[in-house]
N, C-alpha and C positions, 0 to 999 in steps of 0.2 A: 975571809968569810964575806966581807963587804964586796970585795972584788968579784967573788963568785956570784953574789946576789945581783951585782950590777950586770954581769954577763947574762944571767938568767933573765933579768928584767929586759935587757936589750933584745935577747932572743925572743921574749914574749911579744915585745913591741913589733919586731920584724914579722913574727908569725901573724899577729893581728893585722898588721898593714897589708901583708900578702893576701891574707884571707879576705880582707875588705876589698882589695883591688880586684881579686878574682870574682868576688860577688858582684862588685860594681860592673866589671867587664861582662860578666854573664848576663846581668840585668840589662846593661846597655845594649849588648848584642841582641838579646831577646826583644828588647824594645824596638831596635832598628828593624829587625826582621818583620816584627808585627806591623810596624809602620809602613814598610815597603809592601807588605802583603795587602794592607788596606789601600795603599796608593794604587797598586797594580789593579786591584779589584775595581776601584773607581774609574781607572783609565782604560780598562779592558775594552769597553764599547768604542772608545775613541780610537784606540790602536787598530781595532778591526776595520773601522771606517777608513783610517789612513791607508791600511794595506789594500783595501778594495779600490780606493781611488788611484793608488799607485799602479795597480795592475791595469786599470783602464787607461791610464796615461801612457804606460809602456806599450800597450797594445795599439793605441792610437798613433804612436810615433814610429812603430815598426816599419810601415811602408816607406817612410822617409829615410830610414836608416839602411834597410836591406832591400835590394831590388826584387820585385815580385817576379817569380818564374813566369815566363811567357811561352805560349805555344809556338814552336818553331814553324815558320812558313817554308814549305817546300812546294812551290807552285810552278805552273806553266800556263802561258797564254795560248789560247786557240783562236787564231785570226781567220779572216776571210781566205787567207792562203791555205788554211787547213780545211777548206770546204769539201774537198774530195773525201776526206776522212769523216767529217761531221755528217755528211748526208747519207752515209752507209752504216746501217746498224751493226753489221759484222765488224767493220773497221773501227767503229766506236768501241765496241766490246773489246777488241784486241788492244786498242790504245789504252783504254782504262785499265785493263788487266796488266798490261806492261808497266804502266805508271805505278800501279799498286805494288807490283813485284819489286820495283825500284825504290819503293818507300816514299814516293811523292804523297802529298796529302791534300792538294788544292788545285782545282782547274778554274781558269778564268776565261770563259768563252765569250766571244764578241756578240753583242746583241744590238748595237747601234753603230752603223758605219755608212759614210757617204750620204747621209740624209735618209737612210732606210733602216728598218728594223729587221732582225734575222729570225722572226717568229710570226705566226699569224696574229695580227694586231687589229682589233676593231677600231682602236683610236686612230691608227695611221690610215685605215680605210676611210673613216669618217672625215678626216682632215684632207683627204684627196692627195696624199703624198706617196702612196704605195700602190702603184698599178700592178704589182705582182706580189707573190708570197714565196718566201724561201721555204722549200719543202725537201724532205728526204727522198731518197731514190724510190721508195715505195709509197710516197705521198704522206709520210709521217711528219710529226712535229719534231724538228731537229733538237731544239733545246730541251724539250720534255724527255726525249730519249736519252740524251746525254746525262741529264740530272738523275734519271732513274738508274742507269747503269753505273754511274759514279757512286751513288749512295749505296748501292749493293756491295760495292767494293770498299766502302768506308771513306771515300774522298768527298771533300766539300766542293760545291760548285757555286762560284760567285760570278754571275753575269757581269760582263765588262762593257760599260757605256763608252766605247772607244772614242767616238768623234766629238762627244761633249757638245760645245756650241758651234762646232765646225761643220760645214756642208759644202759640197761642190756647187759651182754656179749653174751647172746643168741639171741639178736635182730638182724634183718636183717641189720640194720644200722651198728652195730658193726662188723658183719661178712663180709659185702660187702665193707666196707670202713675202714679197720684196720689202715691205715696211717693217718686217721683223729683223732685218739685218742692219748692222751698223756700218760705219764708213770711216775712212781716214780724213785728215784735214783737207786734202785736195779733192775730196769727193769720191775717190776710188774705193772699191769695196772688196778687193781680193788681195790675197797674199799667197806666197809660195810656201808649201810645206812638204813634208816627206810623202804626203798623199797627193801631191800635185797642187794645182791652183784651187784655192778654197775661199769661201766667204764665211763671215762670222755672225752668228745670231747675236742679237743685242742682249747681253745677260742682265741689263737693267730694265728691260721692257717687261711689264707685267704679263703680257700675253705669251712672251717667250718663256718666262719663268713657269707659267701655268702649263704650257705645252710640255716642257721638259719634265716637270713634276708628274704630270699625268702618265707620260711614257714610263718613267721609273716605277711609279706605283703599279702600273699595269704589269710590269715585269715581275715585281716581287710578290704580287698577289696571284697572278695567273699561274705561276710556277712554284714548285717546292724548292726555291733557290735559298741558298744560305746567306745571301746578302746582295750587295750591288757595288760595283767598283767604277770609279771615275779616274781618268788619267790626266796628263798634262794639257789636254784640250778642253778641260772644264775650266776655261780661262779666257783671256782676251789679250792679243798682242798689244803692246802699249801704244802703237800708232793709231789704234781704233778708239771710237767713242766720240767722234765728232758729228754724229748724225743729229738730226733735228730734235728728236725726243731727248737724248742724253744731254745735249747742250742746254735745252730748256730746263731740265731737271737740275743740272749743276748750277745754272745761273740763279734759279729760284732758291736753292739751298745755301749758296755761298755769296750771292749778290755780285758775283764776278763771272765773266765769260771764261771758258776753259782756256788754259795757257796754250800758246802756240807750241811750246816745248812739250812734246808728248811724254817726256820723262821728268817733268816737273814733279818734285816730291809730293806736294799737296794733291796734285791732280792724280798721280799714281795711287796715293793712299785712298782718296775718295772712291775711285773705281774699285780698288782692291777690297775696300770695306763693304762696298755694295755686293760684290761677289760673295764675300764671306757671309754677309747677312742672308743671302739667298741659300747658300749651302747649309746654314743653320736651320732654316725653315724646311729645306728638303730633307735633312736628317730627321727632323721632328715628324714630318709626314710619313717617312718610311717606318720610323719606330712606332708610330700610332697604328700603322697597318700590320707591321710584323716586328714586335718589340725586340726580338733576339737577332734580327738581321744584322750582318756585319757591314758597316759603312766603311768601305775600303777606298783609299786613294793611292794613285801611283804617279806622282809628279816628277819633274826634274829636280835637281838639287836646288836648295832654297833661294840662293842669291839670284840665280837665273830665273826661277819660277816667278819670284816677286817683281824683280826689276823689269823683266822683259815680257811677262805674261800676266802680271797683276794677280798672281795666284799666291795668296798668303796662307799656304798650307800649315805653316808653323802656328799661325793664329787659329786656324781651324782646330788643330790638335789641342792647343791650350784652352780652347772653349769647349772641349769634349765633343766636337762634331765628328771626329775621326776615330774609328775602332781599330784600324789596321793601316799601316803605312808601308809602301814599297817604293823606294826611290829609284828611278831609272838612272843607272850609271853605265851608259853605253860608251866605254872607252877601251880602245885596244891596248893602250899603254898602261902597264900595271901600276907604275908610280902615280899617275894621274888618278887611276881607279881607287887606289888606296887612300890618296889624299881626300877624295870626295866622300868615301864611306866613313872617314874618320872625323867628319865635320861635327861641330858641337850640337847642331840641331838634331842630327841623327842619334847621337848619344842621349839627348834629352828624350827623344821619342822612345828609345829602348826602355826608359824608366816608366813609361806610361802605357804603351800599347805594343802588340806584336809588330815587329819591325823587320823589314827585309830589303833586299837590293835586287833591282831588275838587271839581269845579265843577258847580254846579246849572245845568242848561239848561232846566228847566221841569218842572212837574207837570201833571197832567190839568186841574186847575182854577186853575192859577197859572203862566201862561207867563212866561218870562224874556226880556226884550228883548235883541237881539243886541249892542247897545252895551255892556250890562253884562257879557255873556260875553266880548266882545273885550277890555275893560279888564282883566278878571281874568286872562285867558290871557296878555295882555301882561305883567302884573305878575309872574306865575309864571315866565314864560320869562326875564324880565330877571334873575331870581334863580337861574337855572339849574335850575328845577324842571320836571318833566314834568306832564302834566295828564290827568285821566280825567273824563269827562262822565257825569252822571247825568240822563237815561238815554237809550237809543237813539232811541225814538220822538219824544222832545222836541227832538232835535237840529235838525230842520227842519220837523217837522209842528206848526206854530205859527201862531196867528192874527195875531201882531203884525207880522210881515214876510212877504214873499212867499217861496215855496220857493226861487226863484233867488237871492234876496238872502241867505237863510240858508245855503244850500249854498256860495255864493261866499265867505261869511265863514269857514266852517270850512275850506275849501280854502286860504285865505290863512294860516291858523294854522300850517300845516305845508307850506311851499313845496317842500321836497325830501324824498325818502324817508329813513326812519331805521328800517329793519326790525331787529327784535331777533333775534339768532341763537337757533335752537332748540337746546337741549341734548339731544343724542341719547343 
């Protein structure tokens, strides 16, 4: 009887304990849930704020993580060698239509060559440097006609300021404004270039800077152009800069005379920085006149451009002076070509702006085989680079292959359209 009572008593205590535990568990759980609910309710505005800030931060970091898609450059330069085409409306129409069918998207026509402009220029007339005017076969404005026809086909036109600071000694510019030109240490004023013997405008002289700026602004405002392009001649060979004006300016700013070694690092940098400063001001002037204009540059590869021509285009790009870069890589050897288009500065440019490679398609007395052009285009495209060909007449007017073969090759380079949007 006692044993049974003890068992009953034990069972009762167990039941009570279990019941109490369940009650406590239930109460504790309910208390925790309620506490969490109160906590979440109080933290909810903070959590929302944290989420919002996180989204902003992620969005701001995205460009640094993933490369921004860039418009592919598919261009061709039209030089003075193309004048027979440019001066004829029908030939221009055929050329533009052909380029459009082959899925090109940009034309770079020359507007400044040998000290002369390729369009009717009131500025050049007032300066007394243009005793003639380039006109079309029926007296029309060549540049205006090209721009009109290209825009109808959806192609951009970016006039090309080919000669930059360079001019032949026989030009009216050189003869009428001798104090605008710089010189070497021995007093000589000319150098040899692909264009023959040339003189160099002093890029540090304020009158030269104003003259170039006025010409560029005249071009971008007088025409419905999509931008302006400067090439490897918007520079100065390192041997130059020993004229009276530049020597005085350098001496004033550094308290030293210019080094006799024209490749002295500090002397190179001082001159390169001056050109960079001018390009920055020129960019601002163009953007003030036409905010959406493409400020394009087509220099040589960087080491050569900076060391030998004081052209710090990498600095221009990093200072947001450049909207588009096309590096001239005129190499017949594929290995050398690939090495140059694989340089770190070109890869950096690809992360910032539309970037392409200038490819030689032939000169008057030096045709380029189609196989060489194909291999170079393929190498550029494999690296995500656009291409621009030098120059229009040499695309398929060549003795090495038939017209049909050449045109088929260029058509295969761009199998689908990639038109570039015009910035209105």
